C-alpha positions in Angstrom: 56.7 132.6 110.6 53.7 133.8 112.8 55.0 131.5 115.7 58.3 133.4 115.9 58.0 136.1 118.6 57.6 139.7 117.6 58.8 139.5 114.0 59.3 142.9 112.5 60.0 141.9 108.9 61.1 139.0 106.6 63.2 140.0 103.7 63.7 137.7 100.7 67.5 137.8 99.9 67.4 135.1 97.3 64.8 132.7 96.0 64.9 129.8 93.6 62.1 127.6 92.4 62.8 123.9 92.8 59.8 121.8 91.7 56.2 121.0 92.6 55.7 124.2 94.5 58.9 124.0 96.5 61.1 127.1 96.7 64.6 127.4 98.1 64.6 130.7 100.0 67.3 132.8 101.8 65.5 135.0 104.3 66.6 137.8 106.6 64.3 137.7 109.6 64.4 140.7 112.0 62.6 140.4 115.3 62.1 142.5 118.5 63.4 139.6 120.6 65.8 136.8 120.1 64.4 133.4 119.0 65.5 129.9 118.1 65.1 129.4 114.4 65.3 125.6 114.7 62.4 125.5 117.1 60.3 127.9 115.0 60.8 126.1 111.8 60.2 122.7 113.4 56.7 123.8 114.3 55.9 124.8 110.6 54.5 122.3 108.2 56.1 121.9 104.7 59.2 124.0 105.6 62.6 122.5 106.1 65.5 124.4 107.6 68.9 124.0 105.8 71.0 126.6 107.6 70.7 129.6 109.9 73.0 132.2 111.4 72.8 135.3 113.4 73.9 138.4 111.4 74.6 142.0 112.3 72.1 144.1 110.4 70.4 147.3 111.6 69.9 148.1 115.3 71.7 146.0 117.8 68.5 145.5 119.9 66.7 144.0 116.9 68.3 140.5 116.2 68.4 139.4 112.6 68.8 135.8 111.5 69.6 134.6 108.0 67.6 131.4 107.3 68.0 129.1 104.3 64.9 127.0 103.9 63.0 124.8 101.5 59.4 125.9 101.6 56.3 124.5 99.9 54.6 127.8 99.2 50.8 128.0 98.7 49.5 128.6 95.2 49.5 131.4 94.0 52.8 132.6 95.5 53.4 136.3 95.0 56.9 135.8 93.6 55.6 133.2 91.1 53.0 135.7 89.9 55.7 138.4 89.5 57.9 136.0 87.4 55.0 134.9 85.3 54.3 138.5 84.6 57.8 138.9 83.0 58.8 141.3 85.8 62.2 141.4 87.5 61.8 141.2 91.3 64.3 143.7 92.9 63.1 143.5 96.5 60.4 141.5 98.4 59.7 142.0 102.0 56.9 140.8 104.4 55.8 143.2 107.1 52.8 142.9 109.4 51.3 140.3 107.1 51.6 142.3 103.9 54.2 142.0 101.1 56.0 145.1 99.9 58.2 144.8 96.8 60.0 146.6 94.1 59.9 145.2 90.5 61.2 146.2 87.1 59.2 145.9 83.9 60.0 146.9 80.4 57.0 149.1 79.8 54.0 150.6 81.6 51.5 148.2 80.0 53.4 145.2 81.3 53.1 146.7 84.8 49.4 147.3 84.4 49.0 143.6 83.4 51.0 142.5 86.4 49.0 144.7 88.8 45.8 143.2 87.5 47.2 139.7 88.0 48.1 140.5 91.6 44.7 142.1 92.3 42.9 139.2 90.8 44.8 136.5 92.7 45.2 138.2 96.1 42.4 140.7 96.2 44.5 143.6 97.2 47.1 145.8 95.5 48.5 149.3 96.2 50.9 151.2 94.0 53.2 153.2 96.3 55.5 154.8 93.7 56.7 154.5 90.1 60.0 155.6 88.6 61.5 155.6 85.1 65.0 154.3 85.1 67.8 153.5 82.7 68.7 150.1 84.1 66.8 147.1 85.4 68.4 147.2 88.8 69.6 144.1 90.6 67.3 141.1 90.8 66.8 139.2 94.1 70.1 137.6 95.1 72.2 139.1 92.3 73.8 142.0 94.1 73.6 141.3 97.8 75.1 144.8 98.4 74.5 144.6 102.1 76.4 141.4 102.5 79.2 142.7 100.2 79.5 145.8 102.3 79.7 143.8 105.6 82.5 141.8 104.0 84.3 144.8 102.5 84.1 147.3 105.3 86.1 147.0 108.5 84.3 146.7 111.9 85.3 150.2 112.8 83.8 151.6 109.5 80.6 149.6 109.9 80.2 150.9 113.5 80.7 154.5 112.4 78.2 154.2 109.6 75.6 152.3 111.7 75.9 154.7 114.6 75.8 157.8 112.4 72.7 156.4 110.6 71.0 155.5 113.9 71.6 158.9 115.4 70.3 160.8 112.3 73.6 162.2 111.0 72.5 161.5 107.4 69.0 162.9 108.0 67.8 166.2 106.4 67.9 168.3 108.5 70.8 166.6 110.4 69.7 165.3 113.8 73.2 164.7 115.2 76.6 166.4 114.6 80.0 164.8 114.0 80.8 165.7 117.6 77.7 163.9 118.8 78.6 160.7 117.0 82.2 160.9 118.1 81.1 161.3 121.7 78.7 158.3 121.4 81.6 156.2 120.1 84.1 157.7 122.6 86.5 158.7 119.9 87.9 162.0 118.7 85.9 164.0 116.2 88.8 163.9 113.7 88.9 160.1 114.1 85.2 159.9 113.4 85.5 162.1 110.3 88.4 160.0 108.9 86.6 156.7 109.4 83.5 158.1 107.9 85.3 159.4 104.8 87.0 156.0 104.3 83.7 154.1 104.8 81.9 156.4 102.3 84.7 156.1 99.7 84.6 152.3 100.1 80.8 152.4 99.7 80.9 154.6 96.6 83.7 152.5 95.1 81.4 149.5 95.3 78.3 151.2 94.1 79.9 153.2 91.2 82.5 150.6 90.2 81.4 150.9 86.6 78.9 152.8 84.6 75.8 150.9 83.4 73.9 151.6 80.3 70.7 150.1 78.9 67.2 150.9 77.5 64.7 152.8 79.5 62.6 150.7 81.8 59.9 151.2 84.3 60.7 150.4 88.0 57.7 150.2 90.1 57.1 149.8 93.9 54.2 147.6 94.8 
């Protein structure tokens, strides 16, 4: 993807191993400027584009494309190493030539083994944080919360949430007030508050639809 202009990040939404080093990948590619996915993929060897679409994710001035490709990944491929280490990949993202990911393992020693495998095969590994959790979290492609939210929320609710997030309404300390967001959207403050409450309720209904139990696991950010 180096030939695509000003790529900010490539997120792996879903990945399946096919055979002989081929992986079917659903990627979210966010760039500083618009680009033609077909032209970019056509210039890459051992990558075949199945489908692409422009999606609305994040800031409006940073176009995001969803690409479905079949890629022959070089060995070793980071995701393959994670899976062989009996870890659940929760998130995997490529930024500035470096992978950042979240994985879940059953116990600390399993993570130590995985970290050693990554260090040995790629020569570099940095642990950013570690958390003990009660559930394994969603594996790549299993939850797709972002896509679900975009399907479940109305355009008005998405606009309110996106604008409030961009302007710092949810920051601590708060960078923008309800009046600021309402003015930006050219709506009454009461209308903003109502749409925000409805969007938050819809969001929490989706997230807390049911209670999850399970044994303690270690979730680690690599």
